[in-house]
All heavy atoms as an XYZ file, in Angstrom:
986
protein
N     142.247     93.807    117.022
C     142.522     93.080    115.799
C     142.149     93.998    114.593
O     141.119     94.724    114.708
C     141.709     91.805    115.763
C     141.965     90.988    114.563
S     140.958     89.473    114.257
C     140.703     88.834    115.836
N     142.904     94.016    113.546
C     142.630     94.855    112.360
C     142.156     94.050    111.252
O     142.571     92.840    111.043
C     143.923     95.572    111.986
C     144.428     96.699    112.943
C     145.758     97.204    112.513
C     143.414     97.767    113.031
N     141.302     94.620    110.492
C     140.760     93.999    109.216
C     140.688     95.117    108.201
O     139.869     95.982    108.317
C     139.428     93.432    109.434
C     138.780     92.788    108.176
C     137.374     92.376    108.523
N     136.705     91.789    107.346
C     135.905     92.489    106.623
N     135.647     93.726    106.820
N     135.322     91.935    105.528
N     141.622     95.144    107.195
C     141.618     96.139    106.205
C     141.594     97.547    106.775
O     140.759     98.298    106.499
C     140.548     96.002    105.147
C     140.708     94.785    104.235
C     139.725     94.797    103.199
N     138.535     94.036    103.645
C     137.272     94.174    103.391
N     136.944     95.188    102.607
N     136.302     93.478    103.902
N     142.497     97.878    107.720
C     142.570     99.106    108.405
C     141.326     99.380    109.281
O     141.120    100.567    109.600
C     142.809    100.298    107.475
C     144.143    100.236    106.792
C     144.326    101.625    106.188
N     145.171    101.487    105.037
C     145.194    102.380    104.082
N     144.410    103.468    104.109
N     145.982    102.226    103.011
N     140.579     98.463    109.532
C     139.359     98.621    110.428
C     139.682     97.855    111.692
O     140.324     96.802    111.685
C     138.138     98.008    109.776
C     137.716     98.659    108.543
C     136.679     97.865    107.841
O     136.802     96.671    107.619
N     135.564     98.500    107.425
N     139.163     98.404    112.783
C     139.283     97.763    114.076
C     138.095     96.871    114.337
O     136.955     97.311    114.121
C     139.379     98.801    115.257
C     140.610     99.689    115.044
C     139.405     98.159    116.580
C     140.695    100.909    115.914
N     138.348     95.631    114.716
C     137.260     94.665    115.036
C     136.707     95.096    116.389
O     137.399     95.223    117.406
C     137.752     93.242    115.064
C     136.668     92.290    115.499
C     135.743     91.850    114.580
C     136.609     91.860    116.866
C     134.769     90.965    115.012
C     135.552     91.020    117.218
C     134.639     90.594    116.310
O     133.635     89.719    116.650
N     135.381     95.393    116.410
C     134.743     95.832    117.632
C     134.058     94.652    118.341
O     133.205     93.989    117.785
C     133.715     96.900    117.273
C     133.487     98.088    118.182
C     134.801     98.737    118.487
C     132.564     99.012    117.646
N     134.415     94.401    119.587
C     133.747     93.301    120.322
C     132.307     93.657    120.656
O     131.849     94.798    120.564
C     134.545     93.211    121.678
C     135.207     94.473    121.782
C     135.409     95.037    120.410
N     131.513     92.621    120.893
C     130.064     92.744    121.118
C     129.728     93.783    122.149
O     128.773     94.616    121.933
C     129.512     91.387    121.504
C     127.983     91.267    121.632
C     127.288     91.600    120.373
C     127.563     89.941    122.101
N     130.403     93.894    123.195
C     130.083     94.806    124.283
C     130.341     96.283    123.952
O     129.729     97.169    124.540
C     130.956     94.506    125.518
O     132.301     94.688    125.228
N     131.035     96.564    122.879
C     131.323     97.954    122.510
C     130.516     98.386    121.293
O     130.616     99.631    120.911
C     132.841     98.164    122.253
C     133.699     97.924    123.472
C     135.179     98.045    123.000
C     133.448     98.899    124.541
N     129.855     97.526    120.617
C     129.181     97.887    119.356
C     128.064     98.949    119.480
O     128.100     99.960    118.843
C     128.585     96.653    118.725
C     129.678     95.723    118.312
C     129.121     94.327    117.796
N     130.178     93.419    117.525
C     130.066     92.219    117.171
N     128.819     91.705    117.008
N     131.119     91.392    117.010
N     127.152     98.660    120.355
C     126.027     99.684    120.521
C     126.540    100.996    121.100
O     126.174    102.078    120.620
C     124.878     99.119    121.346
C     123.689    100.089    121.355
C     122.423     99.480    121.951
O     122.466     98.313    122.372
O     121.404    100.209    121.953
N     127.433    101.024    122.139
C     127.907    102.336    122.590
C     128.733    103.034    121.517
O     128.630    104.286    121.418
C     128.879    101.932    123.789
C     128.382    100.565    124.225
C     127.833     99.927    123.003
N     129.497    102.357    120.681
C     130.145    103.050    119.624
C     129.217    103.612    118.590
O     129.358    104.747    118.122
C     131.143    102.079    118.921
C     132.096    102.759    117.968
C     133.234    103.406    118.426
C     131.816    102.793    116.665
C     134.099    104.023    117.574
C     132.665    103.409    115.769
C     133.789    104.082    116.223
O     134.648    104.712    115.383
N     128.153    102.858    118.271
C     127.137    103.332    117.343
C     126.448    104.607    117.908
O     126.302    105.590    117.239
C     126.065    102.294    117.114
C     124.817    102.797    116.440
C     124.778    102.981    115.060
C     123.699    103.060    117.170
C     123.636    103.482    114.418
C     122.533    103.550    116.555
C     122.524    103.781    115.199
N     126.079    104.551    119.154
C     125.493    105.727    119.789
C     126.437    106.977    119.773
O     125.925    108.062    119.562
C     125.056    105.392    121.243
C     123.848    104.431    121.290
C     123.471    104.166    122.741
N     122.208    103.423    122.810
C     121.029    103.980    122.697
N     120.918    105.257    122.529
N     119.915    103.225    122.742
N     127.644    106.709    120.082
C     128.635    107.824    120.052
C     128.741    108.423    118.676
O     129.018    109.683    118.541
C     129.986    107.394    120.552
N     128.553    107.651    117.679
C     128.737    108.140    116.296
C     127.409    108.670    115.727
O     127.395    109.542    114.873
C     129.209    106.998    115.419
C     129.851    107.331    114.044
C     131.075    107.977    114.236
C     129.957    106.053    113.242
N     126.291    108.207    116.230
C     124.975    108.554    115.690
C     124.193    109.584    116.435
O     123.456    110.405    115.779
C     124.173    107.255    115.572
C     122.825    107.387    114.933
N     122.653    107.513    113.569
C     121.532    107.444    115.510
C     121.382    107.659    113.296
N     120.677    107.617    114.450
N     124.315    109.667    117.736
C     123.406    110.425    118.488
C     123.884    111.948    118.826
O     123.048    112.787    118.969
C     123.119    109.848    119.885
C     122.033    108.795    119.752
C     122.296    107.539    119.388
C     120.694    109.186    119.997
C     121.354    106.533    119.291
C     119.670    108.223    119.932
C     120.030    106.929    119.559
O     119.002    105.943    119.439
N     125.145    112.313    118.730
C     125.534    113.692    118.964
C     124.847    114.663    117.957
O     124.661    114.238    116.817
C     127.025    113.723    118.779
C     127.487    112.312    118.940
C     126.360    111.431    118.489
N     124.582    115.889    118.333
C     123.944    116.827    117.422
C     124.709    117.019    116.122
O     124.189    117.288    115.043
C     123.842    118.107    118.194
C     123.855    117.699    119.706
C     124.660    116.423    119.710
N     126.018    116.906    116.250
C     126.879    117.178    115.061
C     126.826    115.997    114.111
O     127.223    116.088    112.968
C     128.300    117.369    115.462
O     128.805    116.248    116.204
N     126.350    114.833    114.578
C     126.275    113.623    113.707
C     125.091    113.666    112.724
O     125.190    113.171    111.597
C     126.129    112.361    114.613
N     124.055    114.294    113.041
C     122.967    114.519    112.107
C     122.028    113.353    111.966
O     121.137    113.404    111.065
N     122.019    112.331    112.736
C     121.127    111.175    112.531
C     121.022    110.743    111.176
O     119.990    110.758    110.482
C     119.774    111.510    113.108
C     119.731    111.534    114.622
N     119.581    110.421    115.390
C     119.909    112.555    115.473
C     119.670    110.721    116.640
N     119.763    112.027    116.749
N     122.155    110.336    110.532
C     122.186    109.836    109.149
C     121.385    108.597    109.026
O     121.133    107.846    109.954
C     123.635    109.652    108.739
C     124.523    110.861    108.856
C     125.944    110.477    108.564
C     124.134    112.002    107.954
N     121.044    108.307    107.784
C     120.204    107.067    107.479
C     121.198    105.835    107.565
O     122.295    105.878    107.930
N     120.593    104.680    107.202
C     121.261    103.427    107.311
C     122.558    103.402    106.503
O     123.608    102.983    107.001
C     120.357    102.194    106.908
C     119.204    102.133    107.914
C     121.123    100.924    106.857
C     118.088    101.210    107.547
N     122.466    103.722    105.232
C     123.624    103.663    104.355
C     124.710    104.566    104.764
O     125.912    104.215    104.781
C     123.256    103.919    102.890
C     122.304    102.843    102.299
C     122.850    101.431    102.326
O     124.055    101.294    102.116
O     122.088    100.481    102.662
N     124.460    105.819    105.053
C     125.494    106.766    105.455
C     126.094    106.390    106.840
O     127.294    106.578    107.065
C     124.972    108.165    105.498
C     124.670    108.721    104.104
C     124.134    110.133    104.162
C     123.816    110.613    102.804
N     123.237    111.989    102.805
N     125.256    105.919    107.701
C     125.795    105.468    109.035
C     126.705    104.239    108.836
O     127.793    104.222    109.383
C     124.653    105.117    109.941
O     123.817    106.227    110.129
C     125.164    104.645    111.297
N     126.270    103.313    107.985
C     127.176    102.174    107.715
C     128.559    102.634    107.111
O     129.518    102.080    107.451
C     126.478    101.232    106.714
C     125.523    100.207    107.383
C     124.757     99.457    106.338
C     126.322     99.194    108.237
N     128.421    103.551    106.163
C     129.613    104.012    105.520
C     130.592    104.619    106.594
O     131.834    104.406    106.544
C     129.323    105.102    104.520
C     130.442    105.271    103.425
C     129.960    106.184    102.299
N     128.682    105.784    101.731
C     127.681    106.642    101.501
N     127.809    107.921    101.666
N     126.559    106.249    100.871
N     130.043    105.412    107.510
C     130.920    106.039    108.551
C     131.487    104.978    109.436
O     132.633    105.025    109.849
C     130.039    107.048    109.391
C     129.829    108.308    108.677
C     129.103    109.358    109.581
N     130.062    109.833    110.589
C     129.760    110.579    111.588
N     128.482    110.846    111.771
N     130.649    111.071    112.405
N     130.652    103.989    109.880
C     131.141    102.927    110.725
C     132.226    102.105    110.016
O     133.250    101.769    110.623
C     129.980    102.057    111.185
C     129.081    102.570    112.269
C     127.888    101.649    112.406
C     129.797    102.643    113.577
N     131.952    101.701    108.801
C     132.899    100.883    108.120
C     134.233    101.543    107.744
O     135.223    100.868    107.564
C     132.329    100.372    106.796
C     131.211     99.321    107.015
C     130.556     98.883    105.728
N     129.651     97.850    106.008
C     128.572     97.523    105.241
N     128.392     98.256    104.113
N     127.798     96.498    105.540
N     134.229    102.874    107.782
C     135.497    103.553    107.538
C     136.472    103.432    108.768
O     137.619    103.672    108.711
C     135.275    104.991    107.250
O     134.798    105.712    108.367
N     135.845    102.997    109.893
C     136.594    102.927    111.176
C     136.677    101.560    111.791
O     137.694    101.107    112.328
C     136.064    103.884    112.171
C     136.044    105.360    111.693
C     135.279    106.272    112.644
N     135.473    107.581    112.309
C     134.497    108.380    111.883
N     133.251    107.932    111.886
N     134.690    109.613    111.563
N     135.502    100.841    111.884
C     135.421     99.572    112.584
C     134.735     98.532    111.742
O     134.238     98.813    110.680
C     134.646     99.782    113.923
C     135.334    100.735    114.841
C     133.197    100.285    113.633
N     134.782     97.255    112.241
C     134.158     96.153    111.602
C     133.575     95.250    112.676
O     134.202     95.071    113.721
C     135.179     95.432    110.719
C     134.679     94.004    110.354
C     133.776     93.860    109.362
C     135.196     92.924    111.059
C     133.359     92.612    109.060
C     134.744     91.654    110.775
C     133.795     91.453    109.738
O     133.399     90.237    109.452
N     132.472     94.603    112.305
C     131.968     93.468    113.121
C     130.963     92.659    112.221
O     130.330     93.276    111.365
C     131.386     93.824    114.463
C     130.084     94.523    114.390
C     128.811     93.977    114.252
C     129.858     95.942    114.590
N     127.821     94.975    114.297
C     128.459     96.153    114.576
C     130.660     97.036    114.764
C     127.882     97.442    114.581
C     130.133     98.294    114.948
C     128.757     98.436    114.830
N     130.901     91.356    112.416
C     129.951     90.617    111.590
C     128.553     90.998    111.921
O     128.232     91.197    113.057
C     130.237     89.116    112.008
C     131.444     89.124    112.809
C     131.682     90.595    113.266
N     127.693     91.103    110.862
C     126.339     91.458    111.094
C     126.061     92.951    111.311
O     125.109     93.322    111.868
N     127.048     93.745    110.878
C     127.004     95.217    111.135
C     125.670     95.811    110.555
O     124.975     96.642    111.167
C     128.195     95.940    110.573
C     128.240     97.393    110.850
S     129.587     98.163    110.024
C     130.943     97.637    111.020
N     125.402     95.448    109.276
C     124.212     96.040    108.599
C     122.947     95.821    109.387
O     122.063     96.671    109.625
C     124.065     95.475    107.201
C     122.778     95.936    106.498
C     122.697     95.421    105.099
N     123.607     96.145    104.204
C     123.355     97.419    103.687
N     122.235     98.046    104.007
N     124.185     97.931    102.937
N     122.711     94.534    109.871
C     121.486     94.189    110.556
C     121.398     94.962    111.875
O     120.319     95.441    112.285
C     121.443     92.657    110.867
N     122.569     95.103    112.569
C     122.550     95.812    113.810
C     122.174     97.326    113.572
O     121.357     97.896    114.357
C     123.890     95.757    114.542
C     124.184     94.355    115.084
O     123.204     93.554    115.185
O     125.402     94.085    115.331
N     122.812     97.938    112.571
C     122.534     99.374    112.305
C     121.054     99.500    111.899
O     120.450    100.490    112.377
C     123.514     99.843    111.240
C     123.053    101.199    110.728
C     124.928     99.900    111.766
N     120.529     98.638    111.113
C     119.130     98.752    110.744
C     118.257     98.709    111.900
O     117.320     99.502    112.094
C     118.749     97.619    109.718
C     119.273     97.866    108.337
C     118.919     96.694    107.423
O     118.772     95.577    107.837
N     118.878     96.963    106.144
N     118.468     97.785    112.869
C     117.711     97.658    114.044
C     117.805     98.871    114.921
O     116.759     99.430    115.396
C     118.117     96.382    114.841
O     118.003     95.266    114.046
C     117.299     96.211    116.112
N     118.988     99.390    115.137
C     119.171    100.559    115.988
C     118.543    101.836    115.428
O     117.959    102.620    116.128
C     120.664    100.817    116.277
C     121.285     99.673    117.102
C     120.688     98.903    117.996
C     122.658     99.245    117.060
N     121.575     98.032    118.547
C     122.776     98.186    117.971
C     123.761     99.589    116.250
C     123.949     97.541    118.212
C     124.940     98.914    116.465
C     125.087     97.921    117.413
N     118.630    101.959    114.112
C     118.074    103.164    113.470
C     116.503    103.036    113.489
O     115.815    104.062    113.608
C     118.645    103.366    112.043
C     120.042    103.855    112.160
C     117.764    104.413    111.215
C     120.743    104.157    110.854
N     115.978    101.871    113.369
C     114.531    101.664    113.420
C     113.922    102.014    114.754
O     112.756    102.381    114.877
C     114.150    100.288    113.053
C     114.202     99.974    111.541
C     114.060     98.517    111.177
O     113.850     97.623    112.118
N     114.004     98.218    109.925
N     114.739    101.892    115.814
C     114.225    102.300    117.157
C     114.723    103.662    117.605
O     114.474    104.070    118.729
C     114.576    101.197    118.211
C     113.947     99.932    117.852
C     116.085    101.068    118.347
N     115.502    104.355    116.800
C     115.901    105.739    117.131
C     114.824    106.689    116.944
O     114.321    106.917    115.883
C     117.136    106.107    116.195
S     117.696    107.781    116.398
N     114.382    107.264    118.053
C     113.156    108.139    118.005
C     113.349    109.376    117.174
O     112.507    109.696    116.330
C     112.761    108.530    119.453
C     111.482    109.205    119.424
C     111.037    109.540    120.927
O     111.382    108.741    121.808
O     110.330    110.550    121.108
N     114.530    110.112    117.312
C     114.637    111.282    116.394
C     114.636    110.913    114.890
O     114.188    111.677    114.041
C     116.026    111.849    116.787
C     116.248    111.337    118.189
C     115.589    110.035    118.266
N     115.269    109.776    114.588
C     115.260    109.333    113.122
C     113.866    109.074    112.661
O     113.466    109.483    111.543
C     116.089    108.100    112.954
S     117.837    108.340    113.082
N     113.011    108.439    113.471
C     111.673    108.058    113.069
C     110.741    109.297    112.976
O     109.872    109.371    112.182
C     111.086    107.030    113.974
C     111.827    105.704    114.076
C     112.100    105.161    112.620
O     111.133    105.042    111.885
N     113.352    104.873    112.364
N     110.994    110.244    113.873
C     110.159    111.522    113.843
C     110.485    112.304    112.609
O     109.577    112.983    112.033
C     110.481    112.355    115.072
C     109.538    112.181    116.222
C     109.665    113.309    117.183
N     111.029    113.781    117.407
C     111.717    113.482    118.498
N     111.129    112.857    119.466
N     112.946    113.916    118.703
N     111.758    112.362    112.188
C     112.108    113.177    111.040
C     112.053    112.494    109.717
O     112.347    113.070    108.721
C     113.516    113.797    111.295
O     114.420    112.788    111.307
N     111.717    111.206    109.742
C     111.730    110.461    108.469
C     110.524    110.933    107.608
O     109.473    111.011    108.111
C     111.482    108.970    108.836
C     111.669    108.005    107.709
C     111.843    106.584    108.264
C     110.837    105.643    107.739
N     110.946    104.313    108.241
N     110.775    111.117    106.340
C     109.774    111.618    105.487
C     108.661    110.572    105.201
O     109.015    109.410    105.115
C     110.417    112.039    104.160
C     111.642    111.233    104.165
C     112.088    111.047    105.626
N     107.424    111.069    105.009
C     106.330    110.160    104.617
C     106.486    109.689    103.217
O     106.705    110.515    102.338
C     105.016    110.898    104.872
C     103.818    110.045    104.794
C     103.635    109.129    105.949
O     104.084    109.478    107.083
O     103.115    107.980    105.704
N     106.451    108.411    102.984
C     106.708    107.900    101.635
C     105.436    107.394    100.894
O     105.523    106.572    100.012
C     107.726    106.786    101.706
C     109.063    107.252    102.101
C     110.079    106.235    101.685
N     111.419    106.782    101.973
C     112.233    107.197    101.050
N     111.883    107.072     99.831
N     113.443    107.611    101.384
N     104.251    107.852    101.343
C     103.051    107.448    100.636
C     102.128    108.706    100.478
O     102.289    109.673    101.186
C     102.354    106.352    101.385
C     101.778    106.754    102.727
C     101.023    105.637    103.351
N     100.812    105.858    104.736
C      99.829    106.656    105.213
N      99.079    107.287    104.448
N      99.692    106.848    106.527
N     101.255    108.632     99.505
C     100.282    109.702     99.352
C      99.353    109.832    100.472
O      99.030    108.749    101.123
C      99.491    109.489     98.038
C     100.303    109.605     96.735
C      99.373    109.306     95.616
C     100.798    111.033     96.558
N      98.930    111.025    100.887
C      97.903    111.159    101.936
C      96.648    110.422    101.558
O      96.342    110.269    100.378
C      97.630    112.666    102.016
C      98.855    113.282    101.355
C      99.275    112.297    100.340
N      95.908    109.955    102.513
C      94.627    109.221    102.251
C      93.738    110.123    101.448
O      93.582    111.311    101.696
C      93.963    108.832    103.541
C      94.727    107.806    104.340
C      95.259    108.079    105.578
C      94.911    106.512    103.832
C      95.973    107.114    106.273
C      95.644    105.590    104.482
C      96.199    105.860    105.752
N      93.018    109.579    100.506
C      92.034    110.267     99.696
C      92.709    110.847     98.438
O      91.960    111.227     97.547
N      93.982    110.809     98.324
C      94.623    111.358     97.081
C      94.815    110.120     96.138
O      94.912    109.039     96.515
C      96.029    111.933     97.409
C      95.974    113.100     98.328
C      95.476    114.288     97.640
C      95.513    115.482     98.618
N      95.205    116.715     98.026
N      94.792    110.438     94.885
C      94.891    109.465     93.866
C      96.019    109.842     92.921
O      96.191    110.991     92.529
C      93.577    109.334     93.059
S      93.650    108.125     91.785
N      96.807    108.947     92.516
C      97.953    109.190     91.688
C      97.341    109.042     90.197
O      96.556    108.189     89.892
C      99.093    108.207     91.829
S      98.615    106.526     91.694
N      97.850    109.891     89.329
C      97.403    109.905     87.899
C      98.388    109.074     87.132
O      99.587    109.026     87.410
C      97.442    111.358     87.443
C      96.422    112.350     88.043
C      96.589    113.653     87.432
C      95.048    111.901     87.959
N      97.831    108.404     86.141
C      98.671    107.594     85.251
C      99.452    108.526     84.305
O      98.944    109.589     83.909
C      97.799    106.664     84.447
C      97.035    105.605     85.296
C      96.164    104.768     84.327
C      98.000    104.761     86.034
N     100.676    108.146     83.943
C     101.453    109.000     83.058
C     100.963    108.939     81.603
O     101.290    109.769     80.820
C     102.926    108.542     83.103
C     103.542    108.816     84.434
O     103.004    109.743     85.113
O     104.489    108.116     84.777
N     100.264    107.918     81.232
C      99.792    107.740     79.871
C      98.493    107.098     79.825
O      98.060    106.492     80.845
C     100.874    106.922     79.061
C     101.041    105.618     79.670
N     101.791    105.358     80.845
C     100.549    104.382     79.324
C     101.776    103.996     81.101
N     101.017    103.507     80.274
N      97.824    107.162     78.656
C      96.499    106.425     78.545
C      96.812    105.026     78.284
O      97.740    104.657     77.481
C      95.768    107.107     77.356
C      94.444    106.349     77.106
C      95.476    108.552     77.574
N      96.038    104.131     78.945
C      96.230    102.693     78.765
C      95.737    102.342     77.383
O      94.561    102.660     76.966
C      95.470    101.929     79.832
C      96.057    102.288     81.217
C      95.574    100.435     79.554
C      95.259    101.759     82.365
N      96.536    101.689     76.594
C      96.184    101.343     75.235
C      94.929    100.386     75.185
O      94.764     99.490     75.934
C      97.379    100.518     74.599
O      98.493    101.326     74.547
N      94.043    100.750     74.307
C      92.791     99.932     74.059
C      91.806    100.006     75.211
O      90.862     99.354     75.163
C      93.136     98.502     73.596
C      94.028     98.436     72.427
C      95.334     98.010     72.605
C      93.630     98.750     71.198
C      96.231     97.957     71.598
C      94.513     98.681     70.117
C      95.736     98.305     70.306
N      92.134    100.697     76.289
C      91.199    100.709     77.427
C      91.098    102.166     77.913
O      91.546    102.509     78.927
C      91.616     99.843     78.607
C      91.920     98.458     78.168
C      90.594     99.764     79.717
C      92.518     97.543     79.255
N      90.470    103.012     77.055
C      90.404    104.395     77.447
C      89.362    104.646     78.564
O      89.519    105.556     79.320
C      90.018    105.161     76.171
C      89.366    104.076     75.331
C      89.992    102.778     75.736
N      88.346    103.732     78.595
C      87.288    103.970     79.610
C      86.975    102.559     80.274
O      87.072    101.542     79.685
C      86.012    104.515     78.991
C      86.154    105.844     78.428
C      86.337    106.013     77.046
C      86.210    106.932     79.234
C      86.530    107.285     76.527
C      86.348    108.261     78.687
C      86.509    108.418     77.352
N      86.523    102.662     81.531
C      86.018    101.499     82.205
C      84.468    101.680     82.388
O      84.170    102.733     82.878
C      86.726    101.314     83.555
C      88.236    101.195     83.365
C      86.178    100.160     84.343
C      89.051    101.372     84.619
N      83.764    100.808     81.898
C      82.281    100.938     81.932
C      81.646     99.858     82.702
O      82.081     98.684     82.671
C      81.702    100.811     80.491
C      82.345    101.770     79.479
C      81.827    101.413     78.038
C      82.038    103.236     79.750
N      80.656    100.147     83.593
C      79.994     99.152     84.338
C      78.580     99.697     84.744
O      78.305    100.854     84.605
C      80.804     98.788     85.600
O      80.161     97.665     86.218
C      80.884     99.945     86.559
N      77.794     98.745     85.278
C      76.500     99.142     85.816
C      76.552     98.962     87.320
O      77.167     98.116     87.847
C      75.373     98.278     85.238
C      75.035     98.584     83.827
C      75.581     97.841     82.810
C      74.125     99.664     83.558
C      75.226     98.160     81.463
C      73.852     99.959     82.259
C      74.396     99.182     81.186
N      75.853     99.874     88.095
C      75.873     99.830     89.485
C      74.444     99.674     89.959
O      73.567    100.479     89.603
C      76.513    101.119     90.026
C      76.469    101.265     91.552
C      77.337    100.471     92.314
C      75.650    102.176     92.198
C      77.353    100.611     93.726
C      75.665    102.336     93.582
C      76.465    101.508     94.291
O      76.491    101.575     95.678
N      74.124     98.748     90.829
C      72.775     98.521     91.259
C      72.517     97.148     91.600
O      73.462     96.365     91.662
N      71.306     96.722     91.923
C      70.099     97.527     91.963
C      70.103     98.451     93.193
O      70.500     98.020     94.327
C      68.965     96.597     91.966
C      69.559     95.333     92.617
C      70.992     95.286     92.247
N      69.568     99.686     93.003
C      69.376    100.591     94.095
C      67.902    100.937     94.177
O      67.099    100.526     93.287
C      70.164    101.889     93.793
C      71.643    101.597     93.657
C      72.331    101.025     94.901
C      72.607    101.983     95.954
N      73.122    101.334     97.196
N      67.482    101.635     95.226
C      66.058    102.061     95.234
C      65.690    102.945     93.989
O      66.494    103.574     93.451
C      65.976    102.902     96.567
C      67.111    102.459     97.415
C      68.226    102.076     96.449
N      64.424    102.789     93.567
C      64.046    103.516     92.409
C      64.219    105.058     92.461
O      63.940    105.613     93.524
C      62.546    103.225     92.028
C      62.323    101.982     91.378
C      60.882    101.972     90.868
C      60.680    100.659     90.118
N      59.319    100.559     89.517
N      64.769    105.570     91.410
C      64.931    107.022     91.389
C      63.603    107.687     90.973
O      62.603    106.969     90.678
C      66.046    107.386     90.365
O      65.615    107.056     89.080
N      63.635    108.940     90.884
C      62.386    109.727     90.512
C      62.069    109.379     89.060
O      60.897    109.488     88.678
C      62.599    111.220     90.663
O      63.713    111.662     89.957
C      62.699    111.588     92.168
N      63.039    109.009     88.256
C      62.793    108.591     86.869
C      62.436    107.138     86.744
O      62.250    106.642     85.625
N      62.426    106.372     87.834
C      62.033    105.028     87.817
C      63.174    104.045     87.545
O      62.971    102.857     87.289
N      64.362    104.480     87.600
C      65.560    103.703     87.315
C      66.114    103.015     88.606
O      66.123    103.656     89.705
C      66.671    104.613     86.663
C      66.217    105.311     85.458
N      65.990    104.633     84.271
C      65.931    106.577     85.170
C      65.578    105.499     83.383
N      65.502    106.664     83.927
N      66.626    101.754     88.503
C      67.189    101.087     89.626
C      68.699    100.785     89.510
O      69.375    100.396     90.350
C      66.503     99.750     89.898
O      66.598     98.956     88.679
C      65.063     99.991     90.278
N      69.224    101.058     88.243
C      70.662    100.835     87.962
C      71.280    102.175     87.452
O      70.557    103.000     86.922
C      70.851     99.754     86.862
C      70.614     98.374     87.357
C      69.348     97.786     87.419
C      71.691     97.622     87.836
C      69.147     96.534     87.851
C      71.451     96.323     88.340
C      70.240     95.776     88.312
O      69.976     94.514     88.796
N      72.551    102.340     87.696
C      73.290    103.525     87.205
C      74.369    102.999     86.251
O      74.997    102.005     86.497
C      73.903    104.347     88.357
N      74.569    103.682     85.163
C      75.621    103.438     84.244
C      76.865    104.244     84.682
O      76.759    105.471     84.807
C      75.225    103.793     82.820
C      76.253    103.573     81.764
C      76.602    102.288     81.415
C      76.908    104.619     81.155
C      77.560    102.084     80.404
C      77.864    104.429     80.217
C      78.170    103.113     79.819
N      77.989    103.543     85.009
C      79.141    104.195     85.543
C      80.299    104.137     84.548
O      80.572    103.064     83.927
C      79.615    103.534     86.845
C      80.799    104.267     87.423
C      78.468    103.614     87.841
N      80.919    105.280     84.293
C      82.045    105.342     83.369
C      83.206    106.035     84.018
O      83.086    107.054     84.639
C      81.652    106.142     82.106
C      82.700    106.237     81.016
S      82.128    106.992     79.461
C      81.626    108.592     80.080
N      84.401    105.375     83.935
C      85.662    105.938     84.552
C      86.738    106.081     83.512
O      86.931    105.160     82.743
C      86.175    105.039     85.646
C      87.431    105.605     86.281
C      85.101    104.811     86.731
N      87.299    107.244     83.366
C      88.434    107.476     82.432
C      89.654    106.778     83.042
O      90.073    107.052     84.162
C      88.701    108.983     82.294
C      89.754    109.314     81.282
O      90.415    108.359     80.759
O      90.050    110.459     80.997
N      90.189    105.812     82.300
C      91.407    104.972     82.765
C      92.594    105.867     83.005
O      93.388    105.541     83.825
C      91.665    103.843     81.830
N      92.782    106.964     82.238
C      94.039    107.757     82.391
C      93.961    108.694     83.610
O      94.908    108.792     84.292
C      94.227    108.592     81.079
N      92.822    109.316     83.842
C      92.732    110.279     84.910
C      91.958    109.800     86.124
O      91.865    110.501     87.128
C      92.042    111.600     84.426
O      90.733    111.327     83.988
C      92.882    112.207     83.268
N      91.231    108.670     85.945
C      90.326    108.073     86.934
C      89.168    109.066     87.294
O      88.671    109.050     88.352
C      91.142    107.710     88.208
C      92.130    106.636     87.890
C      92.811    106.224     89.172
N      93.854    105.166     88.824
C      94.696    104.715     89.692
N      94.717    105.166     90.895
N      95.557    103.895     89.309
N      88.739    109.826     86.269
C      87.539    110.644     86.422
C      86.320    109.817     86.383
O      86.189    108.970     85.492
C      87.597    111.701     85.294
C      86.399    112.572     85.323
C      85.206    112.459     84.747
C      86.252    113.817     86.083
N      84.312    113.454     85.006
C      85.016    114.308     85.852
C      87.107    114.422     86.947
C      84.532    115.485     86.470
C      86.679    115.593     87.532
C      85.433    116.140     87.311
N      85.429    109.941     87.311
C      84.242    109.198     87.443
C      83.079    109.954     86.965
O      82.858    111.144     87.285
C      84.061    108.835     88.937
C      82.715    108.104     89.297
C      82.730    106.702     88.720
C      82.571    108.074     90.791
N      82.247    109.311     86.172
C      80.998    109.951     85.621
C      79.870    108.956     85.801
O      79.982    107.796     85.371
C      81.169    110.360     84.184
C      80.103    111.317     83.737
O      79.406    111.850     84.616
O      79.920    111.630     82.546
N      78.786    109.341     86.388
C      77.628    108.426     86.583
C      76.470    108.874     85.716
O      76.141    109.957     85.677
C      77.224    108.393     88.138
C      78.396    107.937     88.945
C      75.995    107.475     88.270
C      78.159    107.960     90.395
C-alpha cells in the first residue's frame, strides 16, 4: 500500500527494516531525527517516531558514542552577567567549635556572578 510515495510497512517488517537502515557501517548510526528522515523518505507506519526513539535508546553503539550533555561533577557554570541588586550573598555559618580567636561563627560571602566563596 502506498501513502504519498511511501510504502506502508507491516508490523513484522518494521524492526528488521530499521536495523537494515541503521546498523550497517555505512549508515553511521544517525540520531532520531536523521533516522526518521531517512525512514520517512521510503516507508511509513503509525507510531514511527516512538518506535525509532525506543530502538535508538537501546542501540549500544549509539549510546556509547552519544556525547555527555552535562558538566563533569565538581565543575560550576559561571553566570553571563551580574545579577542586578544582588552582587553578593552574605550569611553566617555556625555554631562551630571555638577557633583559636574564640569565634564560633564564620561570616560567609559569595560573589553572585562568579560564585567565588570567601570566609
